[in-house]
N, C-alpha and C positions, 0 to 999 in steps of 0.2 A: 333625229331632231336637228342635229348640227348640220346635216346635209340640207335640210329645208331652210335653215337659217342662212346658209351661204347663198342658196338660190334666191331667197327673198331679198337679200342685201343688194342683189344686182337685177332685180326684176324690172326695173324701169330703165335699165341700161340699153342703149343702142349699140351697134357694132363698134363704133369708134370709142365708146366708153370702155370696152373690153381691152382696147389697145393702150389705153392710158396707164401710166404707172400707178400702182397701188401705193399703199403707205410704205412698203419696202422700197429701197432705193433702186433695185435692179429689175424687178418683175412687174409685168403688167397684170391686170386682173385676169386676162386670159391665161397668162403663165401660171398663176396661182391655181386655176382650175386644172390645167395640165398636171401640175405638181400633185394636187390632191388625188387625181385619177391614178397617176403612177403609183402613189403609195397605197391607195385602196387595192390595186391589183397585187402589189407586193404583200399586203396584209392577207389577202386570200391565199396566196402561195405559202406564206409563213404559217398561217393557221393549219393548212393542209399538212405541212411538214410536222408541226407539233402533234397533230392527231396521229401521224404515222410514227411518232417517237423520235423524229429527227430534230436537229438544231435549226431554229429559224434564223438562218444566216443573215438575211437582209435586215433583220431587226436587231441583231446583236453584233455582227462582226464587220461592219462596213464603215467607211468614211462618208457620213451623210452629206457633208458639204460638197465633196467631190462628186458624188452621185447626183445630187441636186443640180449642180452646175452642168454636168453632162446631159442629164435628162431635159433640163430647161433648154439647152442649146438644140437638142434633137427635136424637140416639139415646138419650138418657137414659131415656125412658119406654117404650122397646121392651120387650116381654116377653122374659124370659130365654131361652125356647126359640128365639125368632127371632134373638136375639143369637148364641147358640151355633151355630145352623144357618148363619148368615151367616159366622161365624168359620171353621167347617169348610169351607164352600163356597169362601171366599176363599183358604184355604190350598190346597185341592185345585186350584183354578184356577192358582195361582202355581206349584205343584209340576208340574202337567201342562205348563204353558208351558215351564218351564225344562227338563223332561225331553225335550221335543221339539227342543230347540236343540242344535246341535253346539257343541263347545268353541270353535271359531273364531267362531261367532255370539255366544257368551257373552262372549268376550274381545276382540272386534273393536275396534280403535282408533276412537274417534269424535272429532269436533272439540269435543265438549262436555266441559268440565272442572268438577270439583267445587270447592268453596271452598278446599280444600287442594291444588288442582291435580292431582287424580287423574282418570284417564280415566273419564268418566261413561257407562260401557257397561253391558250387562246384568249382568255379574259384579259390578260395583260396586253396582248396585241390590240384587242378591241379598245381597251382603255387608252392606249397610245394614239390610236386613230381619232378617237373622240377629242383628246387633248390637241391633236394636230389641227383638226377642224377649228377648234376654239382659237388657237393661235392665229390661224389665217383669217378667221372671221374678223378679228381686229383689223387686219390689213384691208379687208374688203370694206368694212364699215368706215374706216378712216378715209378710204377712197371715195365712198359715197358722200361722206360729210364734206370733204374738200370740194367735190363737184357741186354739191348743193349750194355751198357758200359762193362758189364762182359763177353761179348762174344768175 
């Protein structure tokens, strides 16, 4: 649902609109979609790790600001069609993985805990991705609203 909301927020955008800064100070709308795709792929890897009984390192043991800066710089010059294709494929991979899992697999207790002492299982990772979309949806809709006001 959050995936669709993000796409709907930019459905009337032309290519130039994706290059404009979103509500965040440093990222364009295209950068936000790169960012969401990156973290979707990392969620897939992390869920697979949790299922194998491993620690989901990218969700627990990293400096998110540092990774976000690095990944934004790495992807900044990608063409828009590649960004949006990667975004769609990453979302499909995540949804497909979760759809194949049973409820018990999603909610299985793990020895891994989040910073606020929550069970770092597959359901926790999915919940984090949903919150992540919601956070950036505000950036996208703020951009849409600013653009509509300026037209």
